[in-house]
C-alpha positions in Angstrom: -210.1 -96.3 -17.3 -213.7 -97.1 -18.3 -215.6 -96.4 -21.5 -219.2 -95.2 -21.2 -222.0 -95.9 -23.7 -221.4 -92.6 -25.4 -217.7 -93.1 -26.0 -216.7 -92.9 -29.6 -215.1 -96.2 -30.6 -213.3 -96.6 -33.9 -213.2 -100.2 -35.2 -210.5 -100.5 -37.9 -211.4 -103.3 -40.2 -215.1 -103.4 -39.3 -216.1 -105.2 -42.5 -213.7 -108.1 -41.8 -214.3 -111.4 -40.0 -213.2 -110.1 -36.5 -214.0 -106.4 -36.9 -217.6 -107.0 -38.0 -218.2 -109.4 -35.0 -216.7 -106.8 -32.6 -218.8 -104.1 -34.1 -222.0 -106.2 -33.6 -221.0 -107.2 -30.1 -220.5 -103.5 -29.1 -223.9 -102.6 -30.5 -225.5 -105.5 -28.6 -224.0 -104.1 -25.4 -225.4 -100.6 -26.1 -222.2 -98.9 -27.4 -223.7 -97.2 -30.4 -221.3 -94.4 -31.1 -219.2 -96.5 -33.4 -217.0 -95.3 -36.3 -215.9 -97.4 -39.2 -214.4 -96.9 -42.7 -214.1 -99.3 -45.5 -210.8 -99.8 -47.2 -212.1 -97.8 -50.1 -212.9 -94.9 -47.8 -209.7 -95.1 -45.8 -206.5 -96.7 -46.8 -204.8 -97.4 -43.4 -201.4 -97.8 -45.1 -201.7 -94.1 -46.1 -200.2 -92.1 -43.2 -201.6 -88.7 -44.3 -205.1 -90.2 -44.7 -205.0 -91.9 -41.3 -203.9 -88.6 -39.7 -206.8 -86.7 -41.3 -209.3 -89.4 -40.1 -208.1 -89.0 -36.5 -208.1 -85.2 -36.9 -211.7 -85.3 -38.0 -213.1 -88.0 -35.7 -211.1 -87.9 -32.4 -212.2 -91.4 -31.2 -212.1 -92.2 -27.5 -211.0 -95.8 -28.1 -209.7 -97.8 -31.1 -210.0 -101.4 -32.0 -207.3 -102.3 -34.5 -208.7 -105.3 -36.3 -207.6 -104.4 -39.8 -204.8 -106.5 -41.3 -203.5 -108.0 -44.5 -204.2 -111.7 -43.9 -204.2 -115.1 -45.6 -203.3 -118.8 -45.4 -200.1 -120.8 -46.2 -200.3 -120.2 -49.9 -200.9 -116.4 -49.6 -198.1 -116.1 -47.0 -195.7 -117.9 -49.3 -196.6 -115.8 -52.4 -196.8 -112.3 -50.8 -194.0 -112.3 -48.2 -193.0 -108.7 -48.6 -196.6 -107.5 -48.7 -197.5 -109.4 -45.5 -194.8 -107.6 -43.6 -194.9 -104.1 -45.2 -198.7 -103.7 -45.3 -199.3 -104.8 -41.8 -196.4 -102.7 -40.4 -197.8 -99.6 -42.2 -201.3 -100.2 -40.8 -200.1 -100.7 -37.3 -197.6 -97.8 -37.2 -200.1 -95.4 -38.7 -203.1 -96.3 -36.4 -201.1 -96.7 -33.2 -199.1 -93.5 -33.7 -202.1 -91.4 -34.6 -204.1 -92.9 -31.6 -201.3 -91.7 -29.4 -201.0 -88.3 -31.0 -204.8 -87.8 -30.5 -204.9 -89.0 -26.9 -207.0 -92.1 -27.5 -207.8 -93.5 -24.0 -207.9 -97.2 -24.8 -206.6 -99.2 -27.8 -207.1 -102.9 -28.5 -204.6 -104.5 -30.9 -205.5 -107.8 -32.5 -202.7 -110.1 -33.5 -202.4 -113.8 -34.1 -201.0 -116.9 -32.3 -198.7 -117.3 -35.3 -196.4 -115.0 -33.3 -195.1 -118.0 -31.4 -192.1 -120.1 -32.3 -192.5 -123.1 -34.5 -191.4 -125.5 -31.8 -192.9 -123.7 -28.8 -193.8 -125.9 -25.9 -197.5 -126.8 -26.0 -199.9 -125.4 -24.9 -198.2 -122.1 -25.7 -198.0 -119.5 -22.9 -197.6 -115.8 -23.6 -194.0 -116.1 -22.1 -192.8 -118.3 -25.0 -192.7 -115.4 -27.4 -189.3 -114.8 -29.0 -187.7 -117.9 -27.4 -186.9 -119.7 -30.7 -187.4 -119.4 -34.5 -190.8 -118.8 -36.1 -192.6 -121.0 -38.6 -191.1 -120.1 -42.0 -194.3 -120.0 -44.0 -195.8 -117.2 -42.0 -192.6 -115.5 -40.6 -193.3 -112.1 -42.1 -196.8 -111.8 -40.9 -195.7 -113.0 -37.4 -192.9 -110.5 -37.2 -195.3 -107.7 -38.1 -197.7 -108.8 -35.4 -194.9 -109.1 -32.8 -193.9 -105.6 -33.7 -197.5 -104.4 -33.1 -197.8 -106.0 -29.7 -194.4 -104.6 -28.7 -195.5 -101.2 -29.9 -198.5 -101.4 -27.5 -196.4 -102.7 -24.6 -193.7 -100.1 -25.2 -196.0 -97.1 -25.5 -197.6 -98.3 -22.2 -194.2 -98.5 -20.5 -192.9 -95.2 -21.8 -196.0 -93.0 -21.8 -198.5 -94.7 -19.5 -201.0 -95.4 -22.3 -203.6 -98.2 -22.0 -203.0 -100.2 -25.2 -203.7 -103.9 -24.9 -202.8 -106.6 -27.4 -204.8 -109.9 -27.8 -203.6 -112.8 -29.8 -206.5 -115.0 -31.1 -206.1 -118.5 -32.3 -207.4 -119.6 -35.7 -210.7 -117.8 -36.3 -213.8 -118.7 -38.3 -217.4 -117.4 -38.6 -219.7 -115.0 -40.3 -218.0 -112.8 -43.0 -215.2 -115.3 -43.3 -212.9 -115.2 -46.3 -213.8 -118.0 -48.8 -211.6 -116.9 -51.7 -209.5 -119.9 -52.5 -206.3 -117.9 -53.3 -205.9 -116.3 -49.8 -208.3 -117.8 -47.3 -207.6 -119.7 -44.1 -207.9 -123.4 -43.7 -211.5 -123.9 -42.7 -213.4 -121.7 -45.2 -211.1 -122.9 -48.0 -211.8 -126.5 -47.1 -215.6 -125.9 -46.8 -215.8 -124.2 -50.2 -213.8 -126.9 -51.8 -216.0 -129.7 -50.4 -219.2 -127.8 -51.4 -217.9 -127.2 -55.0 -216.9 -130.8 -55.4 -220.4 -131.9 -54.3 -222.0 -129.4 -56.7 -219.8 -130.6 -59.6 -220.9 -134.2 -58.9 -224.6 -133.1 -58.7 -224.1 -131.2 -62.0 -225.6 -128.1 -60.2 -224.1 -125.6 -62.6 -226.4 -122.8 -61.5 -225.1 -123.0 -58.0 -221.5 -123.3 -59.2 -221.8 -120.3 -61.4 -223.4 -118.3 -58.7 -220.5 -119.2 -56.3 -217.8 -118.4 -58.9 -219.4 -115.1 -59.8 -219.5 -114.0 -56.2 -215.9 -115.2 -55.4 -213.9 -115.5 -58.7 -210.8 -117.8 -58.7 -207.9 -116.2 -60.6 -210.3 -114.2 -62.6 -212.5 -117.1 -63.6 -216.2 -116.4 -62.9 -219.5 -117.9 -63.5 -219.4 -116.3 -67.0 -216.6 -118.7 -68.1 -217.2 -122.0 -69.8 -217.8 -125.2 -67.9 -214.3 -126.5 -68.9 -212.6 -123.3 -67.8 -214.3 -123.4 -64.5 -213.4 -127.1 -64.0 -209.8 -126.5 -65.0 -209.2 -123.7 -62.5 -211.0 -125.6 -59.7 -208.9 -128.7 -60.3 -205.8 -126.5 -59.8 -207.1 -126.0 -56.2 -207.8 -129.7 -55.6 -211.6 -129.6 -56.5 -212.9 -132.4 -58.6 -216.0 -134.3 -59.3 -216.9 -135.8 -55.8 -213.2 -135.5 -54.8 -211.2 -132.9 -52.8 -207.5 -132.9 -52.4 -206.2 -130.9 -49.4 -202.7 -129.7 -48.7 -200.5 -131.6 -46.3 -200.9 -134.8 -44.4 -204.0 -134.0 -42.3 -202.1 -134.6 -39.1 -201.3 -131.1 -37.8 -203.4 -130.1 -34.8 -205.2 -126.8 -34.8 -207.3 -124.8 -32.4 -210.3 -122.9 -33.7 -212.3 -120.1 -32.2 -215.8 -118.9 -33.4 -215.3 -115.2 -34.4 -218.3 -114.1 -32.4 -216.7 -115.6 -29.3 -213.5 -113.8 -30.2 -215.4 -110.6 -30.5 -217.0 -111.1 -27.1 -213.5 -111.7 -25.6 -212.1 -108.6 -27.3 -214.9 -106.4 -26.1 -214.7 -107.9 -22.6 -211.0 -106.9 -22.6 -211.6 -103.5 -24.1 -214.3 -102.6 -21.5 -212.9 -104.4 -18.4 -209.2 -104.9 -18.6 -206.4 -102.4 -18.1 -202.7 -102.7 -18.6 -202.2 -102.6 -14.8 -204.5 -105.7 -14.5 -202.3 -107.6 -17.0 -199.0 -107.0 -15.3 -200.6 -107.5 -11.9 -199.2 -104.5 -10.2 -201.6 -102.0 -8.7 -199.1 -99.2 -8.3 -198.6 -99.1 -12.1 -201.2 -96.4 -12.9 -201.9 -93.6 -15.3 -201.4 -91.1 -12.5 -197.9 -92.3 -11.9 -197.2 -92.1 -15.6 -198.3 -88.6 -16.0 -201.8 -89.0 -17.5 -204.6 -86.6 -16.7 -207.8 -87.7 -15.0 -209.6 -88.1 -18.4 -207.0 -90.5 -19.6 -205.1 -88.1 -21.9 -201.4 -88.7 -21.9 -198.7 -86.1 -21.5 -196.5 -87.0 -24.5 -193.6 -85.0 -23.0 -193.7 -87.0 -19.7 -190.8 -89.3 -19.2 -191.6 -90.6 -15.8 -192.5 -94.0 -17.1 -189.4 -94.7 -19.2 -187.4 -97.8 -18.4 -185.9 -97.7 -15.0 -188.5 -95.3 -13.5 -189.9 -98.1 -11.3 -186.9 -100.5 -10.9 -188.8 -102.7 -8.5 -191.1 -103.8 -11.4 -188.1 -105.5 -13.2 -188.5 -106.5 -16.8 -192.1 -106.2 -18.1 -192.8 -108.1 -21.3 -195.2 -110.5 -22.9 -198.2 -108.4 -21.7 -200.4 -109.6 -24.6 -203.3 -112.0 -24.0 -204.0 -115.3 -25.7 -207.6 -115.8 -26.9 -208.8 -119.2 -27.7 -210.5 -122.4 -26.5 -207.6 -124.4 -25.2 -208.9 -127.3 -27.3 -207.6 -128.8 -30.6 -208.3 -131.3 -33.4 -206.4 -132.5 -36.4 -206.9 -131.1 -39.9 -208.3 -134.5 -40.9 -210.8 -134.4 -38.1 -211.8 -130.9 -39.2 -212.3 -132.2 -42.7 -214.7 -134.9 -41.4 -216.7 -132.2 -39.6 -216.9 -130.1 -42.8 -217.9 -133.2 -44.9 -220.7 -133.9 -42.4 -221.9 -130.3 -42.4 -221.9 -130.1 -46.2 -223.5 -133.6 -46.7 -220.6 -134.6 -49.0 -220.4 -138.2 -49.9 -217.2 -138.1 -52.0 -213.5 -138.6 -51.2 -211.2 -136.3 -49.3 -207.5 -136.9 -50.0 -204.4 -135.3 -48.5 -201.4 -134.3 -50.7 -198.4 -135.0 -48.4 -196.0 -133.3 -50.9 -197.5 -130.0 -49.9 -196.5 -128.2 -46.6 -198.3 -128.8 -43.3 -197.2 -125.6 -41.7 -196.8 -125.8 -37.9 -197.6 -129.2 -36.6 -199.3 -128.0 -33.4 -200.6 -124.6 -32.3 -202.5 -124.9 -29.0 -202.5 -121.9 -26.8 -202.6 -121.6 -23.0 -205.7 -119.5 -22.2 -205.2 -119.4 -18.4 -204.5 -115.6 -18.4 -207.7 -114.9 -20.3 -209.7 -117.1 -17.9 -208.2 -115.3 -15.0 -209.4 -112.0 -16.5 -213.0 -113.3 -16.5 -213.7 -114.8 -20.0 -214.3 -118.3 -21.4 -215.5 -119.4 -24.9 -219.0 -120.6 -25.6 -219.2 -122.2 -29.1 -217.6 -125.6 -29.5 -216.1 -126.6 -32.9 -218.8 -129.1 -33.9 -221.6 -126.5 -33.6 -219.3 -123.8 -35.1 -218.6 -125.7 -38.4 -222.3 -126.3 -38.9 -223.0 -122.6 -38.2 -220.3 -121.5 -40.6 -221.7 -123.7 -43.4 -225.2 -122.3 -42.8 -223.8 -118.8 -43.1 -221.9 -119.6 -46.3 -224.8 -121.1 -48.2 -227.1 -118.1 -47.1 -224.5 -115.6 -48.3 
């Protein structure tokens, strides 16, 4: 099933880190019939609102890049929210995509779906083989449910829903809010603010705090109030304290690379390509020539093609296949910011998973490889941050 340049594509989460990059990538490829809604315009946890949106728009394809996300601290504080909000978003969008005969759906998850002690590098087949990392268990379970929804709809109804699992992402429109951001943008902002405090550049500090308040503290607060709240997050005069030991290994992917991989999969990869069986087709599963699915058809339900055996783990890892320690990452950030102070690690705080490298051989076999290496990416992210 192919999408032409006139196909209407709904990008859920088009203002976010991944969604905005996918939106721009599609535009650059000439796909201009794009639909997006901000969270204020459309609450994806509202089932009635999501149904009305699909009734009104009838997209040909959907990119589900919207999610409730955050780092270790946010995952620890908002465990119920991480599971419930993400499950609501996924169930609403996927079920309405199916009800409205969407031809192609791309679901974006995360490599946190894999077990804490999974063999490295992590292949898609290690999913659900042992316990998850406790600090992000709820988010991981929600994302596993999402990819299983896609897989199950495909097997039962012959839909063409594909799930991709990106590694740690960073890039333009990243989240730099200290209370719920991921490791790299949080680290970068901390290092910059510690430098600005040392330089006594209060204009820049207040501008930064006004744009991204910390626990309600903005640039309008007093110097002492600002310094007190920043110290709570390990930001001091020419010194930054980061969580953990600095020894965990992490893989990072530039968000525009992730977008390019996602669009490549959306436009060029079908479910039959992933499971590697040509006779699995939309025709066999009761779809019409235009890709619309007969929801009453049961031909594809389990056991319809016994020769296929068990079909699972049809998602695709998206990453670089390369890794570095958190300490090495901090050194790249320090270099990009021009920070001459001290970076310390608080070993009393959790490290999270010690290693999270993914196997990207399936992605490579489908015709895509990353372009931006981490050294250039960190510099590019810092340039984006100071300009925004």
